[in-house]
C-alpha positions in Angstrom: 108.3 92.3 106.8 104.7 94.0 107.9 106.2 97.0 109.3 108.5 97.8 106.4 105.3 98.4 104.4 103.7 100.6 106.8 106.6 102.5 107.1 107.4 102.9 103.2 103.4 103.7 102.8 103.9 106.1 105.5 106.6 108.0 103.7 105.4 107.3 100.2 101.7 108.5 100.3 102.5 111.8 101.4 105.1 112.1 99.0 102.9 110.8 96.3 100.2 113.2 96.6 102.6 116.3 96.9 103.9 115.3 93.3 100.8 114.6 91.8 99.4 117.7 92.9 102.2 120.0 92.8 103.8 118.9 89.6 102.9 120.0 86.2 101.8 117.5 83.6 105.1 117.5 82.0 107.0 116.8 85.3 104.7 114.1 86.1 105.2 112.5 82.5 108.9 112.6 83.4 107.9 110.4 86.7 105.7 108.1 85.0 109.0 107.6 82.7 111.3 106.9 85.6 109.3 104.5 87.0 108.6 102.9 83.5 112.5 102.3 83.2 113.0 100.7 86.5 109.9 98.2 86.0 111.3 97.4 82.3 114.6 96.8 83.8 113.0 94.5 86.6 110.8 92.5 84.0 113.8 92.1 81.4 115.8 90.7 84.4 113.1 88.3 85.5 113.7 86.7 81.9 117.5 87.2 81.7 116.9 89.3 78.2 120.1 90.3 76.7 121.8 93.5 77.8 121.5 95.0 74.3 117.9 94.2 73.4 117.0 95.3 77.0 118.4 98.5 76.4 116.6 98.9 72.8 113.4 98.0 74.7 114.1 100.7 77.3 114.8 103.5 75.2 111.9 102.8 73.0 109.8 102.7 75.9 111.5 106.1 77.1 111.0 107.6 73.8 107.3 106.4 73.5 106.5 108.1 76.6 108.1 111.1 76.0 106.6 111.6 72.3 103.4 112.4 74.2 104.8 115.5 75.3 106.6 116.3 72.1 103.4 115.8 70.0 100.7 116.6 72.6 99.0 113.3 71.8 98.1 114.6 68.5 100.1 113.1 65.9 101.3 109.9 64.7 104.6 110.1 66.4 103.6 107.2 69.2 103.1 104.7 66.1 106.4 105.8 64.6 108.6 105.2 67.5 107.0 102.0 68.1 107.2 101.2 64.3 111.1 102.0 64.6 111.6 100.4 68.0 110.4 97.0 66.7 112.5 97.2 63.8 115.7 98.3 65.8 114.9 95.3 68.3 114.5 92.7 65.5 117.7 94.1 63.8 119.8 93.9 67.0 118.8 90.1 67.1 119.5 89.7 63.6 122.8 90.8 63.0 124.0 90.0 66.5 123.1 86.2 66.7 124.1 84.5 63.4 121.4 81.7 64.3 117.6 81.9 63.6 117.0 78.9 66.4 115.3 80.7 69.5 115.0 84.1 67.6 111.3 84.6 68.7 112.0 83.4 72.0 115.0 86.3 72.5 112.5 88.7 71.3 109.3 88.2 73.2 110.4 89.3 76.5 111.6 92.5 75.2 108.5 93.3 73.5 106.3 92.0 75.9 107.9 94.4 78.5 107.5 97.1 75.9 103.7 96.7 75.6 103.3 95.7 79.3 104.8 98.5 80.7 105.5 102.0 78.9 102.6 101.2 76.4 100.2 100.4 79.4 101.3 103.6 81.3 100.5 106.0 78.5 96.9 105.9 79.7 98.1 107.7 83.0 99.3 110.3 80.8 96.1 110.8 79.3 94.0 110.9 82.9 96.6 113.4 83.8 95.7 115.8 81.1 92.2 115.5 82.3 93.2 116.6 85.8 95.3 115.4 88.7 92.3 114.3 90.5 91.7 111.3 87.8 95.4 110.3 89.1 94.5 110.5 92.8 91.4 108.5 92.2 93.2 105.7 90.2 96.1 105.0 92.7 93.7 105.4 95.4 91.3 102.9 94.2 94.1 100.6 93.3 95.8 101.0 96.9 92.6 100.4 99.0 91.9 97.5 96.7 95.4 95.7 97.4 95.0 96.5 101.2 91.3 95.3 101.6 92.3 92.2 99.2 95.2 91.4 101.4 93.5 92.0 104.8 90.2 90.3 104.0 92.0 87.6 102.3 94.4 86.9 105.2 91.6 86.9 107.9 88.5 85.2 105.9 90.2 83.8 102.8 89.9 79.8 102.6 88.9 79.2 98.7 91.8 79.8 96.5 91.1 82.1 93.9 93.5 80.8 91.3 96.1 78.8 92.7 97.9 77.9 89.4 98.9 81.9 89.4 99.1 82.9 92.6 98.5 80.3 95.5 98.0 83.1 98.4 94.9 84.9 96.3 91.5 84.0 97.9 88.2 84.4 96.4 87.2 86.7 99.8 90.3 88.6 98.8 88.9 89.4 95.4 85.8 90.6 96.6 87.8 92.6 99.2 89.4 94.2 96.3 86.3 95.4 94.6 84.7 96.5 97.8 88.2 98.3 98.3 87.7 100.2 95.2 84.4 101.1 95.5 84.6 102.8 99.0 87.8 104.6 97.9 85.8 105.8 94.8 83.1 107.0 96.9 85.5 108.8 99.3 87.9 110.3 96.8 85.4 111.2 93.9 83.2 112.8 96.6 85.8 115.1 97.5 87.6 115.5 94.4 84.9 115.1 91.5 81.9 116.1 92.9 80.2 117.2 89.5 80.1 112.9 89.0 77.1 111.4 90.1 78.1 109.2 93.2 76.5 105.9 92.0 78.6 106.0 88.9 81.8 106.7 90.8 81.1 103.7 93.2 80.7 101.6 89.8 83.8 102.8 88.4 85.6 101.9 91.6 84.1 98.7 91.7 85.5 97.6 88.2 88.7 99.1 89.0 89.0 96.9 92.1 88.4 93.8 90.0 90.6 95.0 87.0 93.5 95.3 89.8 93.0 92.0 90.6 93.5 90.5 87.1 96.6 92.8 86.7 98.0 91.5 89.7 97.3 88.2 88.6 99.0 88.4 85.0 102.5 89.6 86.8 102.0 86.6 89.1 102.0 84.8 86.1 105.1 86.5 84.6 106.9 85.6 87.7 106.0 82.3 88.2 107.3 81.5 84.3 110.3 82.9 85.2 110.9 81.4 88.7 111.1 84.7 90.7 109.2 85.4 93.8 109.2 89.1 93.6 110.2 91.4 90.7 112.8 93.2 92.5 114.2 94.3 96.0 113.9 98.1 95.6 111.3 98.8 97.7 111.9 97.3 101.4 108.6 95.1 102.5 107.2 95.7 99.1 109.5 93.9 96.5 110.1 95.8 93.1 108.8 99.0 91.4 106.8 96.2 89.1 105.3 94.7 92.0 103.8 98.0 93.1 102.6 98.9 89.3 101.1 95.5 88.7 97.6 96.3 89.4 97.6 99.9 88.1 99.1 98.7 84.7 95.6 97.2 84.1 93.5 99.6 86.1 94.7 102.4 84.4 93.5 101.8 80.7 90.4 100.8 81.8 89.8 103.8 84.1 90.5 106.2 81.0 88.2 103.9 79.1 85.5 104.6 81.2 86.0 108.5 81.4 85.8 108.4 77.5 82.9 106.0 77.1 81.1 108.1 80.1 82.0 111.2 79.3 83.4 112.2 82.7 
């Protein structure tokens, strides 16, 4: 299993770098939408959401992300998409199942998946508009956090972090996640964002590393609730798309908020 992770990473990382640095913001948004759709498919499959409701949720998510390009993020188009999507999804449940019982149970995974994946991913669009350097910093910090959390947790971890949600995560691993974010931010920030004070970058990386753990735990919570080990099997040795996006789903909005607060 470990060698599969290494092989996939060896192919994926250079390809990811080329996509981020060479593709236009519009092409990046298309790529983001593709991954959002795949992750939503996995999430709805985990919770065995109805096919029609799932399609409505996926289409709403894709339209939401696409609306940022159409409106340049300056109009209320995104709110219109979300309002219309909710009305459509709830109306489908209303007319397809003539029984009010369990209606909230049927709708909850669809709405949650919509907010959890495409809505949170929109932060990456705004980061990309600030420059591809921020996307490289985001994913670099998250991947470094995941890697150090894995290796430090495996080699030194004894005390469990949150066994009810993820029995394999340890306090040492969480510490490694923060350190990984700080080191990655110092290295990547020093290369890509030279105008920003290095201590601020290191602090930002530490925050991203901490939030990455929370994002990972949230997905673990969903998977344990759904009774699955992985969100999917699309990526050999890594699980599904959602398994790879879990940390960055939370880290992206936090990093974008930091850039706003600190005026980076």
